C-alpha atoms as one frame of an Amber mdcrd trajectory, in Angstrom:
protein
   1.036 -43.979  35.202   2.609 -40.583  35.081   5.576 -41.563  32.948   3.522
 -42.599  29.908   1.686 -39.315  30.089   4.973 -37.421  30.117   6.260 -39.568
  27.252   3.075 -39.042  25.285   3.321 -35.285  25.736   6.894 -35.299  24.528
   5.991 -37.393  21.489   3.050 -35.130  20.747   5.158 -31.992  20.916   7.870
 -33.491  18.718   5.335 -34.699  16.171   3.560 -31.368  16.049   6.829 -29.527
  15.526   7.903 -31.894  12.764   4.652 -32.296  10.847   3.278 -28.783  10.954
   4.767 -25.898   8.969   6.756 -23.257  10.783   4.418 -20.780  12.454   6.823
 -17.923  11.924   5.952 -16.106   8.741   8.635 -14.163   6.906   8.038 -10.468
   6.306   8.653  -8.819   2.942   9.892  -5.692   4.787   8.364  -3.480   2.119
   8.756  -0.244   4.099  10.378   2.464   1.971  13.553   3.832   3.576  14.487
   6.448   0.979  13.957   7.374  -2.678  16.776   9.130  -4.531  15.800  10.688
  -7.860  18.064  11.814 -10.683  18.219  15.425 -11.856  18.377  15.046 -15.646
  15.380  15.232 -17.952  15.051  12.656 -20.746  15.725  13.632 -24.341  12.350
  12.231 -25.381   9.912  11.649 -22.514   7.677   9.347 -24.535  10.552   7.060
 -25.514  11.942   7.226 -21.982   8.657   6.048 -20.442   8.352   3.286 -23.020
  11.877   2.074 -22.225  11.149   2.232 -18.501   8.039   0.083 -18.922   9.962
  -2.461 -20.985  12.713  -2.645 -18.353  10.268  -3.095 -15.475   8.490  -5.912
 -17.303  11.775  -7.738 -17.941  12.868  -7.294 -14.328   9.557  -8.551 -13.016
   9.731 -11.684 -15.166  13.273 -12.554 -13.996  13.079 -11.714 -10.299  10.343
 -14.250  -9.565  12.806 -17.107  -9.931  16.008 -15.718  -8.428  15.308 -12.652
  -6.300  17.680 -10.657  -8.496  17.573  -9.289 -12.035  19.103  -6.784 -14.428
  17.550  -5.567 -17.672  18.042  -3.002 -20.429  15.113  -1.417 -22.268  15.357
   0.324 -25.626  18.404   1.934 -27.197  19.876   5.357 -27.825  20.048   8.334
 -25.472  17.039   7.268 -23.413  18.020   3.637 -22.935  16.839   2.409 -19.547
  19.058   0.176 -17.370  17.426  -1.490 -14.374  18.499  -3.577 -11.394  16.411
  -5.178  -8.653  17.586  -7.292  -5.748  16.043  -8.675  -2.590  18.167  -9.063
   0.498  19.415 -12.534   1.267  16.960 -13.486   4.030  13.810 -12.973   1.938
  12.043 -15.905   0.312  10.835 -15.551  -3.278   7.187 -14.813  -2.342   8.353
 -12.152   0.128  10.719 -10.794  -2.504   7.922 -10.414  -5.077   5.824  -8.442
  -2.582   8.703  -6.151  -1.647   9.582  -5.376  -5.250   5.925  -4.798  -6.128
   5.962  -1.986  -3.578   9.238  -0.654  -4.999   7.766  -0.480  -8.507   4.779
   1.532  -7.308   6.941   4.306  -5.820   9.576   4.501  -8.576   7.385   6.691
 -10.862   7.536   9.430  -8.223  10.824  10.466  -9.807   9.035  11.250 -13.074
   9.898  13.140 -15.248  13.579  12.907 -14.240  15.903  10.154 -15.388  17.102
   7.737 -12.744  15.818   6.459  -9.404  17.243   4.554  -6.440  14.617   3.024
  -4.175  15.823   1.548  -0.891  13.380  -0.610   1.048  14.086  -2.615   4.195
  13.802  -5.823   2.185  14.890  -4.971  -1.354  16.482  -2.427  -3.702  15.525
  -1.086  -7.143  17.452   1.252  -9.413  17.073   2.469 -12.975  19.221   4.904
 -14.993  19.807   5.899 -18.611  23.346   4.461 -18.472  25.071   1.230 -17.384
  25.674   1.500 -13.625  25.929  -2.214 -12.841  29.602  -2.043 -11.754  29.262
   1.082  -9.596  29.819   0.609  -5.873  30.314   4.161  -4.635  28.729   7.526
  -5.420  27.920  11.007  -4.159  24.505   9.935  -2.911  25.916   7.380  -0.435
  24.475   8.169   2.981  23.530   6.790   6.370  20.034   6.977   7.854  20.048
   6.810  11.652  17.079   5.841  13.784  15.702   8.329  16.281  14.960   5.871
  19.044  16.417   5.761  22.574  20.213   5.773  22.773  21.754   2.455  23.714
  24.304   1.453  26.303  28.022   1.087  25.767  27.652  -2.712  25.871  25.197
  -2.597  22.971  27.595  -0.405  20.983  30.355  -2.973  21.427  28.088  -5.790
  20.240  26.794  -3.730  17.299  30.335  -2.946  16.141  31.264  -6.606  16.364
  28.143  -7.685  14.452  28.893  -5.149  11.688  32.504  -6.363  11.430  31.336
  -9.990  11.211  28.821  -9.285   8.423  31.163  -7.030   6.422  33.899  -9.663
   6.577  31.659 -12.559   5.549  29.535 -11.030   2.764  32.146 -10.630  -0.033
  32.866 -14.365   0.065  29.184 -15.375   0.371  27.673 -14.034  -2.845  27.527
 -10.555  -1.311  25.203 -11.478   1.579  25.733 -11.994   5.301  23.792 -11.690
   8.551  25.056 -11.483  12.088  23.705 -11.596  15.625  25.881 -10.719  18.628
  24.452 -10.880  22.177  24.817  -7.851  24.428  26.663  -8.792  27.619  24.664
  -8.905  30.856  21.333  -8.397  29.027  18.792 -10.356  27.031  19.384  -8.125
  24.004  21.333  -8.733  20.818  22.608  -6.621  17.964  21.293  -7.719  14.544
  23.007  -6.893  11.250  22.402  -7.599   7.566  24.836  -6.819   4.737  23.986
  -7.087   1.043  25.972  -6.187  -2.077  24.416  -6.092  -5.535  25.275  -9.285
  -7.346  26.735  -7.441 -10.318  29.774  -6.455  -8.194  32.995  -8.409  -7.830
  34.128  -9.566  -4.377  36.638  -6.723  -4.146  34.070  -4.070  -5.113  31.612
  -5.550  -2.601  34.224  -5.406   0.142  35.081  -1.781  -0.657  31.404  -0.788
  -0.652  30.675  -2.482   2.697  33.755  -0.966   4.313  32.556   2.499   3.286
  29.080   1.630   4.500  30.310   0.355   7.872  32.332   3.524   8.483  29.178
   5.518   7.736  26.685   3.440   9.696  28.772   3.183  12.882  28.444   6.942
  13.103  24.799   6.315  14.067  25.831   4.775  17.400  24.742   5.004  20.178
  21.335   5.134  18.481  19.493   1.840  18.404  19.296   1.550  14.618  21.144
   2.625  11.512  21.095   1.987   7.767  23.778   2.659   5.148  22.334   3.345
   1.688  25.280   3.034  -0.670  25.505   2.836  -4.447  26.567  -0.811  -4.439
  25.315  -2.186  -1.129  22.954  -1.979   1.844  23.941  -2.349   5.502  21.715
  -2.227   8.574  22.029  -2.775  12.315  19.282  -2.750  14.937  18.453  -3.812
  18.478  15.257  -5.404  17.094  15.368  -8.743  15.320  14.177  -7.759  11.818
  15.788 -10.778  10.136  13.576 -13.454   8.659  14.077 -16.950  10.133  16.459
 -19.341   8.433  14.533 -22.334   6.975  15.079 -25.490   8.997  16.336 -28.662
   7.324  15.059 -31.496   9.503  15.917 -35.172   9.166  13.266 -37.205   7.371
  14.578 -40.324   9.056  14.022 -38.782  12.480  10.493 -37.786  11.518   9.736
 -41.355  10.476  10.893 -42.720  13.817   8.714 -40.291  15.701   5.699 -41.149
  13.567   6.228 -44.867  14.170   6.466 -44.329  17.912   3.357 -42.149  17.860
   1.367 -44.770  16.002   1.900 -47.372  18.737  -0.896 -46.109  20.919  -4.334
 -45.294  19.577  -4.917 -43.127  22.599  -1.894 -41.036  21.713  -3.109 -40.736
  18.134  -6.440 -39.381  19.330  -4.677 -36.895  21.571  -2.416 -35.904  18.705
  -5.447 -35.316  16.508  -7.021 -33.132  19.147  -3.815 -31.172  19.697  -3.268
 -30.694  15.982  -6.852 -29.586  15.522  -6.588 -27.017  18.287  -3.186 -25.917
  16.998  -4.411 -25.469  13.428  -7.476 -23.596  14.669  -5.354 -21.210  16.727
  -2.807 -20.865  13.938  -5.599 -20.145  11.436  -6.976 -17.441  13.748  -3.515
 -15.905  14.077  -2.982 -15.852  10.314  -6.466 -14.476   9.736  -5.823 -11.654
  12.192  -2.463 -10.860  10.674  -3.514 -11.174   7.047  -6.871  -9.460   7.066
  -7.445  -7.592  10.278  -9.776  -9.188  12.780 -12.366  -6.440  12.858 -12.771
  -6.480   9.079 -12.969 -10.274   9.059 -15.818 -10.317  11.596 -17.773  -7.741
   9.594 -17.299  -9.608   6.339 -18.175 -12.978   7.852 -21.393 -11.536   9.282
 -22.260  -9.985   5.923 -21.600 -13.243   4.083 -23.635 -15.314   6.513 -26.569
 -12.963   6.039 -26.382 -13.019   2.239 -26.133 -15.386  -0.686 -22.537 -14.394
  -1.431 -21.020 -17.037   0.820 -19.408 -20.060  -0.837 -17.783 -22.934   1.011
 -14.095 -23.271   0.254 -14.504 -27.020  -0.330 -17.248 -26.369  -2.895 -15.044
 -24.051  -4.936 -12.048 -26.317  -4.567 -13.994 -29.256  -6.014 -15.478 -27.112
  -8.785 -11.990 -26.366 -10.130 -10.831 -29.995  -9.723  -8.654 -28.811  -6.844
  -7.214 -25.926  -8.836  -6.066 -28.147 -11.652  -3.666 -26.447 -14.071  -5.876
 -27.587 -16.947  -8.601 -25.273 -15.641  -6.324 -22.263 -15.315  -7.692 -19.260
 -17.224  -4.963 -16.727 -16.437  -2.676 -15.263 -13.824  -1.935 -11.729 -12.630
   0.370 -10.146 -10.104  -1.525 -11.329  -7.033  -4.120 -13.814  -8.218  -4.753
 -16.804 -10.450  -8.120 -17.433 -12.120  -9.545 -20.917 -12.687 -12.628 -22.205
 -14.459 -15.022 -24.111 -12.207 -18.246 -26.055 -12.623 -20.683 -26.180  -9.705
 -22.798 -29.250  -8.926 -25.826 -27.659 -10.608 -23.826 -27.323 -13.838 -23.176
 -23.579 -13.623 -19.813 -22.480 -14.989 -17.919 -20.004 -12.820 -14.572 -18.233
 -12.686 -12.722 -18.611  -9.364 -10.135 -15.959  -8.561  -7.564 -17.393  -6.152
  -5.783 -14.586  -4.303  -2.420 -14.900  -2.643  -1.097 -12.233  -0.347   1.145
 -11.966   2.695   0.454  -8.469   3.956  -2.400  -6.170   4.886  -2.287  -4.250
   1.596  -3.148  -7.327  -0.468  -5.850  -8.272   2.036  -7.257  -4.758   1.762
  -7.499  -5.209  -2.014  -9.575  -8.350  -1.439 -12.039  -6.521   0.811 -12.066
  -3.621  -1.601 -12.993  -5.818  -4.548 -15.786  -7.581  -2.632 -17.275  -4.380
  -1.236 -17.004  -2.454  -4.508 -18.456  -4.851  -7.004 -21.019  -6.599  -4.771
 -22.992  -3.345  -4.614 -22.806  -2.680  -8.362 -24.946  -4.122 -11.109 -24.605
  -3.168 -14.744 -24.599  -5.126 -17.963 -21.035  -3.979 -18.737 -19.534  -4.880
 -15.349 -18.471  -8.437 -14.582 -20.878  -9.952 -12.072 -19.615 -11.086  -8.653
 -21.401 -14.267  -7.592 -19.770 -14.580  -4.187 -16.568 -15.293  -2.305 -14.940
 -17.462   0.315 -12.725 -15.975   2.996 -12.882 -18.648   5.697 -10.713 -21.272
   4.040  -6.906 -21.419   3.912  -6.943 -18.750   1.182  -9.333 -16.123  -0.130
 -11.410 -16.791  -3.234 -13.666 -14.620  -5.386 -16.359 -16.134  -7.597 -17.367
 -14.428 -10.847 -19.589 -15.267 -13.773 -17.692 -17.297 -16.352 -17.008 -15.489
 -19.627 -15.910 -17.992 -22.287 -14.062 -15.553 -24.540 -11.679 -14.485 -21.776
 -10.272 -10.963 -22.203  -9.972  -8.467 -25.051  -6.164  -8.611 -25.184  -6.356
 -12.282 -26.221  -7.886 -11.113 -29.507  -6.662  -7.676 -30.541  -2.991  -8.453
 -29.870  -3.132 -11.839 -31.614  -2.838 -11.714 -35.395  -4.765 -14.962 -35.744
  -7.551 -14.627 -33.162  -7.916 -10.939 -34.015  -9.780 -11.933 -37.167 -12.711
 -12.973 -34.978 -13.229  -9.327 -34.032 -14.373  -7.413 -37.080 -15.183  -3.712
 -36.797 -18.803  -4.294 -35.821 -17.773  -6.321 -32.761 -14.970  -3.915 -31.827
 -17.356  -0.992 -32.023 -19.806  -2.699 -29.669 -16.945  -3.457 -27.251 -15.967
   0.227 -27.261 -19.531   1.365 -26.572 -20.003  -1.228 -23.832 -16.768  -0.270
 -22.080 -17.646   3.409 -22.246 -21.098   2.795 -20.804 -19.625   0.742 -17.969
 -17.192   3.533 -17.071 -19.923   6.172 -17.178 -21.882   4.054 -14.722 -18.867
   3.773 -12.384 -18.093   7.491 -12.494 -21.603   8.911 -12.312 -23.905   6.418
 -10.619 -25.839   7.953  -7.753 -24.695   5.618  -4.960 -20.903   5.618  -5.119
 -18.554   7.262  -7.595 -15.755   4.841  -8.442 -12.411   5.186 -10.212 -11.269
   1.823 -11.586  -7.534   2.744 -11.831  -6.571  -0.121 -14.156  -8.466   0.172
 -17.435  -6.675  -1.943 -20.033  -7.470  -4.649 -22.576  -6.757  -7.542 -20.188
  -9.380  -6.185 -17.780 -12.109  -6.057 -20.436 -13.712  -9.504 -20.472 -15.894
 -10.792 -23.295 -18.998 -12.944 -23.063 -20.161 -15.474 -25.624 -21.414 -12.706
 -27.943 -18.315 -10.552 -27.403 -20.105  -8.044 -25.197 -17.643  -6.124 -23.005
 -17.581  -6.414 -19.210 -15.136  -4.461 -17.048 -13.332  -6.644 -14.504 -10.722
  -6.572 -11.697 -11.792  -4.032  -9.081  -8.949  -4.760  -6.654  -7.420  -1.317
  -7.230 -10.678   0.635  -7.542 -11.317   3.589  -5.251 -14.479   5.503  -4.373
 -14.596   9.240  -3.759 -17.092  11.923  -2.814 -18.386  14.544  -5.224 -16.965
  17.398  -3.153 -13.402  16.086  -3.494 -11.330  17.164  -6.474  -9.001  14.180
  -6.227  -7.663  11.409  -4.032  -3.978  11.336  -3.088  -3.010   7.672  -3.051
  -0.121   5.254  -3.475   0.411   4.703  -7.188  -0.955   1.420  -8.491  -1.946
   0.265 -11.938  -0.230  -0.644 -15.188   2.421   1.605 -16.671   1.461   2.698
 -20.153  -2.189   3.080 -19.137  -1.740   5.398 -16.134  -2.347   9.126 -16.575
   0.735  11.409 -16.314  -0.600  13.411 -13.336  -1.278  10.182 -11.445   2.173
   8.750 -12.143   3.930  12.003 -11.217   1.932  13.173  -8.198  -0.365  10.328
  -7.150  -3.449  12.516  -7.665  -6.360  10.337  -8.683  -9.557  11.511 -10.396
 -11.954   9.911 -12.842  -9.831  11.498 -15.602  -7.266   8.744 -14.918  -9.798
   6.211 -16.219 -10.525   8.480 -19.187  -6.812   8.354 -20.073  -6.779   4.549
 -19.875  -9.919   4.404 -22.018  -8.237   6.593 -24.645  -5.264   4.232 -24.821
  -7.686   1.314 -25.104  -9.420   2.923 -28.106  -6.114   3.278 -29.925  -5.219
  -0.341 -29.197  -8.576  -1.642 -30.432  -8.254   0.254 -33.724  -4.566  -0.528
 -34.363  -4.137  -3.968 -32.792  -0.946  -2.684 -31.146  -0.119  -2.676 -27.435
   0.847   0.682 -25.979   3.288  -0.512 -23.307   5.130  -3.082 -25.374   7.331
  -2.777 -28.424   9.607  -5.029 -30.412  13.272  -4.266 -29.904  13.917  -4.502
 -33.629  11.546  -1.727 -34.639  11.367   0.332 -31.432  10.681   4.001 -32.018
   7.791   5.883 -30.402   4.861   4.866 -28.254   1.498   4.044 -29.810   0.140
   7.354 -28.527   2.915   9.361 -30.202   2.527   7.438 -33.457  -1.237   7.992
 -33.467  -0.820  11.746 -32.950   1.625  11.958 -35.877  -0.676  10.082 -38.230
  -3.667  12.123 -37.110  -1.851  15.391 -37.836  -0.699  14.081 -41.215  -4.242
  12.807 -42.031  -2.955   9.255 -42.503  -4.761   7.578 -39.616  -5.997   4.793
 -41.866  -2.383   3.562 -42.142  -2.686   2.477 -38.493  -5.816   0.367 -38.901
  -5.492  -3.237 -37.785  -5.735  -5.427 -40.924  -8.001  -7.769 -38.951 -10.729
  -5.116 -38.985 -11.176  -6.204 -42.631 -12.379  -2.917 -44.039 -12.587  -4.490
 -47.468 -15.789  -6.165 -46.294 -17.366  -2.758 -45.763 -18.370  -0.881 -48.890
 -19.469   2.228 -47.025 -17.029   5.122 -46.688 -18.843   6.083 -43.463 -17.238
   3.098 -41.685 -13.780   4.495 -42.338 -14.900   7.893 -41.038 -16.330   6.147
 -38.008 -12.986   4.509 -37.162 -11.113   7.792 -37.628 -13.568   9.425 -35.247
 -12.796   6.715 -32.682  -9.091   7.555 -32.983  -9.900  11.251 -32.582 -11.819
  10.554 -29.358  -8.947   8.387 -28.132  -6.488  11.229 -28.629  -8.774  13.684
 -26.839  -8.984  11.291 -23.888  -5.186  11.007 -23.624  -4.289  14.693 -23.490
  -1.602  15.452 -20.927  -3.623  18.099 -19.046  -6.508  16.390 -17.205  -8.911
  19.320 -17.580  -8.671  19.027 -21.371  -9.863  15.428 -21.336 -13.603  14.921
 -21.634 -15.572  13.162 -18.947 -16.625   9.596 -19.792 -20.189  10.687 -20.457
 -18.913  13.351 -22.895 -16.570  10.830 -24.505 -19.517   8.477 -25.005 -21.473
  11.247 -26.698 -18.495  11.947 -28.976 -18.396   8.362 -30.212 -20.163   7.703
 -33.547 -23.899   7.138 -33.103 -25.697   4.277 -34.737 -29.500   4.395 -35.008
 -31.712   1.533 -36.022 -33.836   2.886 -38.864 -37.440   1.790 -38.333 -39.948
   1.172 -41.108 -43.302   2.896 -41.263 -44.991  -0.303 -40.159 -42.680  -0.703
 -37.166 -43.575   2.813 -36.084 -47.235   1.978 -35.822 -48.769   3.237 -39.094
 -48.549   2.681 -42.801 -48.434   6.366 -43.693 -47.063   8.254 -40.694 -46.056
   7.926 -37.075 -43.994   9.596 -34.429 -42.877   8.385 -31.043 -39.957   7.535
 -28.801 -37.223   5.083 -29.763 -35.280   3.270 -27.047 -31.560   3.970 -26.642
 -29.154   2.869 -23.910 -28.585   5.125 -20.932 -25.101   4.239 -19.564 -25.782
   5.812 -16.169 -28.801   3.779 -15.226 -28.604   0.845 -17.657 -32.246   1.668
 -18.448 -33.698   2.743 -21.818 -33.138   6.379 -22.693 -35.401   8.148 -25.174
 -34.492   9.611 -28.549 -37.334  11.519 -30.208 -37.935  10.645 -33.844 -40.581
  11.218 -36.483 -41.227   9.388 -39.738 -43.851  10.283 -42.316 -44.386   8.608
 -45.658 -46.503   9.750 -48.584 -48.162   7.149 -50.806 -45.638   4.596 -49.479
 -42.808   6.196 -51.457 -41.751   9.643 -50.301 -40.909   9.930 -46.609 -39.801
  12.468 -44.010 -37.746  11.488 -41.002 -36.366  13.514 -38.095 -34.507  12.614
 -34.883 -33.605  14.900 -31.981 -32.598  14.573 -28.351 -35.617  16.698 -27.332
 -39.329  16.720 -28.013 -39.898  18.714 -31.209 -43.389  17.428 -31.973 -45.131
  20.804 -31.532 -42.670  22.766 -33.647 -44.021  24.133 -36.940 -41.359  26.664
 -37.951 -37.629  27.043 -37.616 -34.539  28.777 -38.988 -33.886  25.925 -41.420
 -37.246  26.252 -43.223 -36.596  26.710 -46.944 -37.867  26.026 -50.454 -36.059
  23.826 -52.969 -36.835  24.740 -56.598 -36.358  22.377 -59.480 -34.130  23.269
 -62.420 -36.292  21.884 -65.172 -37.741  23.801 -68.125 -39.807  26.818 -67.155
 -43.566  26.400 -67.545 -46.110  28.729 -69.199 -48.572  31.006 -67.404 -51.443
  28.497 -67.737 -49.441  25.916 -65.729 -48.621  28.536 -63.085 -52.319  29.313
 -62.593 -53.138  25.616 -62.145 -50.186  25.087 -59.777 -51.311  27.946 -57.533
 -54.830  26.519 -57.445 -53.541  23.012 -56.571 -51.417  24.398 -53.685 -54.393
  26.326 -52.293 -56.573  23.209 -52.390 -53.967  20.982 -50.644 -53.152  23.571
 -47.962 -56.848  24.059 -47.236 -57.628  20.357 -46.998 -54.622  18.967 -45.061
 -55.369  20.397 -41.563 -58.722  18.663 -41.582 -57.412  15.396 -43.049 -54.881
  14.179 -40.480 -52.349  16.630 -41.883 -52.285  15.083 -45.326 -53.854  16.125
 -48.635 -53.138  15.942 -52.346 -54.578  17.960 -55.228 -54.667  17.730 -58.982
 -55.725  20.674 -61.247 -55.820  20.424 -65.020 -53.871  23.005 -67.065 -56.100
  24.819 -69.564 -55.266  23.869 -73.152 -52.872  21.004 -72.157 -52.854  17.388
 -70.974 -50.466  18.356 -68.141 -51.835  18.584 -64.625 -50.591  19.517 -61.133
């Protein structure tokens, strides 16, 4: 009876190993080793930044399919050449994560031209010249670890591992890895060698030979890295290498499955083992991906609230994440349209991440937006964090995002100036609420057209709070790792990582210019590349030709009021004020909202509560509280024809004199003395009667010797 049990256990173990995915998860190794910045300033900083953005976008698009890319942005003296490469043991998902980290630290070299960013899993470089064939340079260096010194036996193994990798890489597309055991111990020496794929085999060999001579100088230390112009070389006593994917035999798997299916008892045991294994594996991944303490807190919060959605419910609502329901995709998430069983339409944000930073963004987005409620913020309906992946559930907005309209010559016609103006006001009010609400002050960090969603009536709602940060009133700024979208990030944030609400003001200013012009700030056509949208707008503003920038889709010919043109120019003016280089010169969002053109609904006498006169408070929107704010107005009509109207932001109802009091005399023919006598008498009668007649009186006095009267 014992033998079948032993056989069953063996079959179970084999089946589990074959059917379940590998439990070992590759690491992106996104730790920054060193950043080397250039020492030359660009000829034109605006053009240089624009070229840099274009290069990074091209690199990002290519690297997702190959783990390597080169790109050239712009032309002329500030042309930007870029190269990115992940080391050979990284998978594509791990590669994307590593290079995402590299892109966030590259702007630290601003405003200088050129940057080399060495990470433990990837490399990024950009310059204003073609460096793709370079394999040696003055900046080549070795970085030695400061850990305990190793034995002589380890040194022998490390040298051998380095020799093996350096010899193999030039003939293996520039990549090799090596592991050499240390005699009489359980240790090994681990080595990785990587040349940039733009180099020939001979250049790769020369670079690695220089690197090996440099890195072996780190011995007897336990770790060393060579950071060379054309290659990367590392040794360590710790196994930092990602596992090599296994290629099992499908025929062998089939045999095992057939054997396992013979006994129903074994199948039941297999099911139990797999269930326990998956449960333990899920717990391990949850701990690693999210942090166990945070997960427990969030689970408790969800169970005690209405935010919790079952993963299966959301999966079914999107037809199992069918591509036909895909609304859009970003750097770390894909959004799908879903329909719940009760018929409600929702947007399901499907996050994918492999490290704690991406998990932190998930928690950040849930915690931030679940406590906020404003008509110009997208509404979070709930989330699911207990399934195989994390999901966020938002209200569904049928018109998607603003960029789908203003940057599309065809769909842009759906947004006339009236709708664009309301979108501007709504976005501004949402930002004022984030910056100045009494509970938590929040900086969004990624204000751009694609993060402004539009409901059925094209009302603006700010979305994507994954990068948002809160800060206390007594702090002047937050020092943080740079994150956001180049072209919308404020200069002081890109250069020094100092974050204040003025970073959002800068992004809002860029957004205003894009809404008016229909042009995207961080993208340009290679054929007509010149300056950035911001630079172009400044030039036209100084030359008083701003109307040349207006998006034709605004359709100004439908507006026969010159005030509309002035209104748009004022929007541009506010946008330029918000994008000034010095943060202190930018207005706060509440000030920027006040600077925007004001539109009042003119009430009739009847709507104000009386046929002849009325005064009271009109409702206006208060962006801080989303509650009505009062504007004091007064309207008085005489005989249904002549009217007086006044509006102020304070109560003026008791005022009866002021510095603007004046008389306006007509320029008609002068009248005789008889008329003057009658006019004086008529004025006296009206002035005497009005205070006792609800403030209104009229008088008529005949002129002696004439049919005229006053």
